[in-house]
N, CA, C and O atoms as CSV, one atom per row, in Angstrom:
chain,resi,resn,atom,element,x,y,z
A,1,UNK,N,N,0.820,-1.501,0.151
A,1,UNK,CA,C,0.206,0.404,-0.023
A,1,UNK,C,C,0.668,1.527,0.359
A,1,UNK,O,O,0.895,1.893,1.512
A,2,UNK,N,N,0.870,2.305,-0.993
A,2,UNK,CA,C,1.529,3.267,-0.521
A,2,UNK,C,C,0.863,4.744,-0.307
A,2,UNK,O,O,-0.306,5.080,-0.501
A,3,UNK,N,N,1.513,5.201,-0.038
A,3,UNK,CA,C,1.353,6.116,1.062
A,3,UNK,C,C,0.796,7.470,0.430
A,3,UNK,O,O,1.305,7.587,-0.684
A,4,UNK,N,N,-0.032,8.510,0.707
A,4,UNK,CA,C,-0.239,9.600,0.451
A,4,UNK,C,C,-0.289,10.546,1.118
A,4,UNK,O,O,-1.045,10.551,2.089
A,5,UNK,N,N,0.599,11.785,0.770
A,5,UNK,CA,C,0.609,12.498,1.935
A,5,UNK,C,C,0.039,13.852,1.427
A,5,UNK,O,O,0.513,14.291,0.379
A,6,UNK,N,N,-1.044,14.639,2.140
A,6,UNK,CA,C,-1.595,15.694,1.912
A,6,UNK,C,C,-1.058,16.532,2.225
A,6,UNK,O,O,-1.554,17.490,1.632
A,7,UNK,N,N,-0.139,16.908,2.946
A,7,UNK,CA,C,0.471,17.577,3.328
A,7,UNK,C,C,2.043,17.461,3.475
A,7,UNK,O,O,2.596,16.362,3.522
A,8,UNK,N,N,2.695,18.597,3.540
A,8,UNK,CA,C,3.744,18.669,3.702
A,8,UNK,C,C,4.488,20.094,4.093
A,8,UNK,O,O,3.918,21.185,4.128
A,9,UNK,N,N,5.615,19.897,4.323
A,9,UNK,CA,C,5.863,21.285,4.875
A,9,UNK,C,C,7.567,21.532,4.481
A,9,UNK,O,O,8.481,20.764,4.178
A,10,UNK,N,N,7.447,23.111,4.671
A,10,UNK,CA,C,9.044,23.474,4.163
A,10,UNK,C,C,9.451,24.619,5.589
A,10,UNK,O,O,8.448,25.117,6.098
A,11,UNK,N,N,10.457,24.927,6.056
A,11,UNK,CA,C,10.037,26.075,7.096
A,11,UNK,C,C,11.638,26.870,6.905
A,11,UNK,O,O,12.759,26.367,6.826
A,12,UNK,N,N,11.276,28.028,6.879
A,12,UNK,CA,C,12.151,29.299,6.539
A,12,UNK,C,C,12.448,30.523,7.351
A,12,UNK,O,O,11.799,31.540,7.104
A,13,UNK,N,N,13.536,30.538,8.478
A,13,UNK,CA,C,13.028,31.171,9.389
A,13,UNK,C,C,14.238,32.157,9.594
A,13,UNK,O,O,15.327,31.970,9.052
A,14,UNK,N,N,13.999,33.075,10.306
A,14,UNK,CA,C,15.443,33.751,11.198
A,14,UNK,C,C,15.605,33.792,12.036
A,14,UNK,O,O,16.125,34.842,12.413
A,15,UNK,N,N,15.311,32.677,13.128
A,15,UNK,CA,C,15.655,32.544,14.184
A,15,UNK,C,C,15.176,33.099,15.108
A,15,UNK,O,O,14.216,33.823,14.845
A,16,UNK,N,N,15.631,33.004,16.580
A,16,UNK,CA,C,14.932,33.645,17.272
A,16,UNK,C,C,15.830,35.462,17.175
A,16,UNK,O,O,17.025,35.703,17.004
A,17,UNK,N,N,15.034,36.122,17.306
A,17,UNK,CA,C,15.721,37.780,17.170
A,17,UNK,C,C,14.463,38.491,18.380
A,17,UNK,O,O,13.254,38.279,18.472
A,18,UNK,N,N,15.181,39.184,19.005
A,18,UNK,CA,C,14.229,40.220,19.767
A,18,UNK,C,C,13.921,41.144,19.171
A,18,UNK,O,O,14.862,41.778,18.692
A,19,UNK,N,N,12.997,41.490,18.996
A,19,UNK,CA,C,12.500,42.621,18.154
A,19,UNK,C,C,10.591,42.956,18.412
A,19,UNK,O,O,9.809,42.153,18.922
A,20,UNK,N,N,10.336,43.973,18.027
A,20,UNK,CA,C,8.833,44.651,19.002
A,20,UNK,C,C,8.265,45.406,17.052
A,20,UNK,O,O,7.300,46.163,16.950
A,21,UNK,N,N,9.079,44.979,15.852
A,21,UNK,CA,C,8.561,45.353,14.577
A,21,UNK,C,C,8.475,43.919,13.993
A,21,UNK,O,O,9.633,43.573,13.760
A,22,UNK,N,N,7.753,43.100,13.712
A,22,UNK,CA,C,8.061,41.687,12.753
A,22,UNK,C,C,7.965,41.959,11.242
A,22,UNK,O,O,7.882,41.049,10.418
A,23,UNK,N,N,7.981,43.188,10.947
A,23,UNK,CA,C,8.585,43.901,9.448
A,23,UNK,C,C,9.916,43.212,9.470
A,23,UNK,O,O,10.144,42.250,8.737
A,24,UNK,N,N,10.818,43.713,10.330
A,24,UNK,CA,C,12.025,43.655,10.510
A,24,UNK,C,C,12.285,41.793,10.548
A,24,UNK,O,O,13.494,41.593,10.665
A,25,UNK,N,N,11.699,40.810,10.499
A,25,UNK,CA,C,11.872,39.287,10.136
A,25,UNK,C,C,11.371,39.240,9.104
A,25,UNK,O,O,12.227,38.870,8.300
A,26,UNK,N,N,10.300,39.429,8.557
A,26,UNK,CA,C,9.485,39.334,7.352
A,26,UNK,C,C,10.698,40.231,6.190
A,26,UNK,O,O,10.437,40.060,4.999
A,27,UNK,N,N,11.662,40.925,6.430
A,27,UNK,CA,C,11.869,41.771,5.042
A,27,UNK,C,C,13.434,40.743,5.074
A,27,UNK,O,O,14.366,41.258,4.456
A,28,UNK,N,N,13.668,39.635,5.618
A,28,UNK,CA,C,14.650,39.091,5.634
A,28,UNK,C,C,14.050,38.080,5.099
A,28,UNK,O,O,14.691,37.486,4.232
A,29,UNK,N,N,13.066,37.722,5.337
A,29,UNK,CA,C,12.475,36.819,4.563
A,29,UNK,C,C,12.380,36.494,3.354
A,29,UNK,O,O,12.780,35.541,2.686
A,30,UNK,N,N,11.415,38.010,3.027
A,30,UNK,CA,C,11.072,38.078,1.366
A,30,UNK,C,C,12.551,38.425,0.506
A,30,UNK,O,O,12.675,38.373,-0.717
A,31,UNK,N,N,13.526,38.756,1.413
A,31,UNK,CA,C,14.943,38.686,0.499
A,31,UNK,C,C,15.503,37.371,0.034
A,31,UNK,O,O,16.156,37.197,-0.994
A,32,UNK,N,N,15.230,36.650,0.746
A,32,UNK,CA,C,15.442,35.295,0.349
A,32,UNK,C,C,14.535,34.738,-0.265
A,32,UNK,O,O,15.080,33.833,-0.897
A,33,UNK,N,N,12.842,34.732,-0.577
A,33,UNK,CA,C,12.163,34.168,-1.204
A,33,UNK,C,C,12.055,35.439,-2.829
A,33,UNK,O,O,11.165,35.235,-3.654
A,34,UNK,N,N,12.923,36.466,-3.000
A,34,UNK,CA,C,12.248,37.309,-3.462
A,34,UNK,C,C,12.897,36.752,-5.032
A,34,UNK,O,O,12.155,36.911,-6.002
A,35,UNK,N,N,14.365,36.065,-5.274
A,35,UNK,CA,C,14.474,35.651,-6.686
A,35,UNK,C,C,13.681,34.068,-7.067
A,35,UNK,O,O,13.991,33.559,-8.145
A,36,UNK,N,N,12.845,33.456,-6.319
A,36,UNK,CA,C,12.562,32.425,-6.417
A,36,UNK,C,C,11.080,32.382,-6.375
A,36,UNK,O,O,10.421,31.599,-5.691
A,37,UNK,N,N,10.642,33.244,-7.124
A,37,UNK,CA,C,8.869,33.336,-7.281
A,37,UNK,C,C,8.916,32.684,-8.719
A,37,UNK,O,O,7.780,32.420,-9.113
A,38,UNK,N,N,9.564,32.469,-9.298
A,38,UNK,CA,C,9.431,31.681,-10.347
A,38,UNK,C,C,9.485,30.261,-10.290
A,38,UNK,O,O,8.752,29.550,-10.976
A,39,UNK,N,N,10.412,29.790,-9.417
A,39,UNK,CA,C,10.649,28.750,-9.255
A,39,UNK,C,C,9.504,28.103,-8.118
A,39,UNK,O,O,9.246,26.900,-8.076
A,40,UNK,N,N,9.051,28.839,-7.468
A,40,UNK,CA,C,8.045,28.538,-6.337
A,40,UNK,C,C,6.746,28.213,-7.136
A,40,UNK,O,O,6.014,27.257,-6.877
A,41,UNK,N,N,6.495,29.323,-8.364
A,41,UNK,CA,C,5.120,28.936,-9.322
A,41,UNK,C,C,5.451,27.812,-10.384
A,41,UNK,O,O,4.823,27.396,-11.359
A,42,UNK,N,N,6.183,27.612,-10.052
A,42,UNK,CA,C,6.913,26.021,-11.626
A,42,UNK,C,C,6.364,25.113,-10.684
A,42,UNK,O,O,5.413,24.373,-10.936
A,43,UNK,N,N,6.976,25.172,-9.570
A,43,UNK,CA,C,5.980,23.825,-8.311
A,43,UNK,C,C,5.244,23.647,-7.895
A,43,UNK,O,O,4.953,22.558,-7.399
A,44,UNK,N,N,4.417,24.894,-7.896
A,44,UNK,CA,C,2.713,25.489,-7.529
A,44,UNK,C,C,2.186,24.207,-8.909
A,44,UNK,O,O,1.791,23.121,-8.485
A,45,UNK,N,N,2.218,24.440,-10.610
A,45,UNK,CA,C,1.441,24.554,-11.391
A,45,UNK,C,C,2.360,22.540,-11.613
A,45,UNK,O,O,1.910,21.397,-11.697
A,46,UNK,N,N,3.833,23.203,-11.615
A,46,UNK,CA,C,3.325,21.397,-11.777
A,46,UNK,C,C,3.145,20.098,-10.756
A,46,UNK,O,O,3.176,18.900,-11.037
A,47,UNK,N,N,2.974,20.662,-9.650
A,47,UNK,CA,C,2.340,19.487,-8.909
A,47,UNK,C,C,0.898,19.482,-8.262
A,47,UNK,O,O,0.311,18.575,-7.672
A,48,UNK,N,N,0.485,20.857,-8.571
A,48,UNK,CA,C,-0.799,21.387,-8.457
A,48,UNK,C,C,-1.067,21.987,-7.006
A,48,UNK,O,O,-2.199,22.282,-6.620
A,49,UNK,N,N,0.003,22.129,-6.296
A,49,UNK,CA,C,0.342,22.467,-4.879
A,49,UNK,C,C,-0.317,23.824,-4.535
A,49,UNK,O,O,-0.728,24.661,-5.338
A,50,UNK,N,N,-0.338,23.876,-3.168
A,50,UNK,CA,C,-1.074,25.214,-2.524
A,50,UNK,C,C,0.259,25.405,-1.719
A,50,UNK,O,O,0.901,24.553,-1.104
A,51,UNK,N,N,0.532,26.872,-1.898
A,51,UNK,CA,C,2.150,27.913,-1.049
A,51,UNK,C,C,0.548,28.757,0.014
A,51,UNK,O,O,-0.551,29.244,-0.251
A,52,UNK,N,N,1.455,28.456,1.324
A,52,UNK,CA,C,0.572,29.074,2.384
A,52,UNK,C,C,2.161,29.479,3.113
A,52,UNK,O,O,3.252,28.908,3.124
A,53,UNK,N,N,1.559,30.956,3.774
A,53,UNK,CA,C,2.921,31.251,5.083
A,53,UNK,C,C,2.350,31.724,5.861
A,53,UNK,O,O,1.413,32.500,5.674
A,54,UNK,N,N,3.021,31.169,7.484
A,54,UNK,CA,C,2.769,31.320,8.411
A,54,UNK,C,C,3.350,32.132,9.462
A,54,UNK,O,O,4.135,31.408,10.074
A,55,UNK,N,N,3.329,33.349,9.977
A,55,UNK,CA,C,4.387,34.090,10.869
A,55,UNK,C,C,4.127,33.944,12.556
A,55,UNK,O,O,3.263,34.697,13.005
A,56,UNK,N,N,4.785,33.066,13.484
A,56,UNK,CA,C,4.644,33.009,14.779
A,56,UNK,C,C,5.333,33.664,14.992
A,56,UNK,O,O,6.150,34.093,14.176
A,57,UNK,N,N,5.271,33.929,15.972
A,57,UNK,CA,C,5.784,35.470,16.908
A,57,UNK,C,C,5.654,34.535,18.416
A,57,UNK,O,O,4.776,33.795,18.859
A,58,UNK,N,N,7.036,34.999,18.942
A,58,UNK,CA,C,6.532,34.789,20.757
A,58,UNK,C,C,6.335,35.914,21.344
A,58,UNK,O,O,6.958,36.948,21.099
A,59,UNK,N,N,5.517,35.792,22.097
A,59,UNK,CA,C,5.086,37.278,23.150
A,59,UNK,C,C,5.693,36.721,24.642
A,59,UNK,O,O,5.430,35.756,25.360
A,60,UNK,N,N,6.785,38.019,24.721
A,60,UNK,CA,C,7.540,37.663,26.175
A,60,UNK,C,C,7.165,38.986,26.793
A,60,UNK,O,O,7.125,40.052,26.178
A,61,UNK,N,N,6.779,38.737,28.622
A,61,UNK,CA,C,7.232,39.860,29.209
A,61,UNK,C,C,5.009,41.048,28.811
A,61,UNK,O,O,4.605,41.939,29.559
A,62,UNK,N,N,4.319,40.596,27.692
A,62,UNK,CA,C,3.193,41.402,27.777
A,62,UNK,C,C,3.588,42.318,26.590
A,62,UNK,O,O,2.784,43.149,26.168
A,63,UNK,N,N,5.005,42.149,25.971
A,63,UNK,CA,C,4.963,42.853,24.876
A,63,UNK,C,C,4.434,42.459,23.254
A,63,UNK,O,O,4.952,41.656,22.478
A,64,UNK,N,N,3.700,42.982,23.131
A,64,UNK,CA,C,3.372,42.662,22.069
A,64,UNK,C,C,3.443,43.333,20.388
A,64,UNK,O,O,2.695,44.079,19.754
A,65,UNK,N,N,4.801,42.606,20.062
A,65,UNK,CA,C,4.837,43.264,18.337
A,65,UNK,C,C,3.664,43.615,17.482
A,65,UNK,O,O,2.581,43.074,17.262
A,66,UNK,N,N,4.542,45.248,16.873
A,66,UNK,CA,C,3.750,45.260,15.505
A,66,UNK,C,C,3.851,44.784,14.794
A,66,UNK,O,O,4.954,44.409,14.397
A,67,UNK,N,N,2.579,44.487,14.136
A,67,UNK,CA,C,2.086,43.606,12.657
A,67,UNK,C,C,1.670,44.535,11.635
A,67,UNK,O,O,0.607,45.013,12.033
A,68,UNK,N,N,1.851,44.827,10.973
A,68,UNK,CA,C,1.149,45.364,9.775
A,68,UNK,C,C,1.664,45.478,8.352
A,68,UNK,O,O,0.946,45.950,7.472
C-alpha cells in the first residue's frame, strides 16, 4: 500500500530575534524568497499544490510586536 501525503512543509525562518516590529524579520524572509518566485510558481503548477505562509510570534513579558 502506497502512502499519499496531503500536506508537507518547508521551513524558512530568521531564528529567534528580539524585536517589537515583525516587519524586520519578514523583510529578511522576503529577501531570501524574492528571486525564487518563478521556481515556486513552477512547483505549484507542476504538482497542483498550494502555498501558505505563517508568521509565528513569541510574546514575552506582555510586549506585543507590531504587525502591519
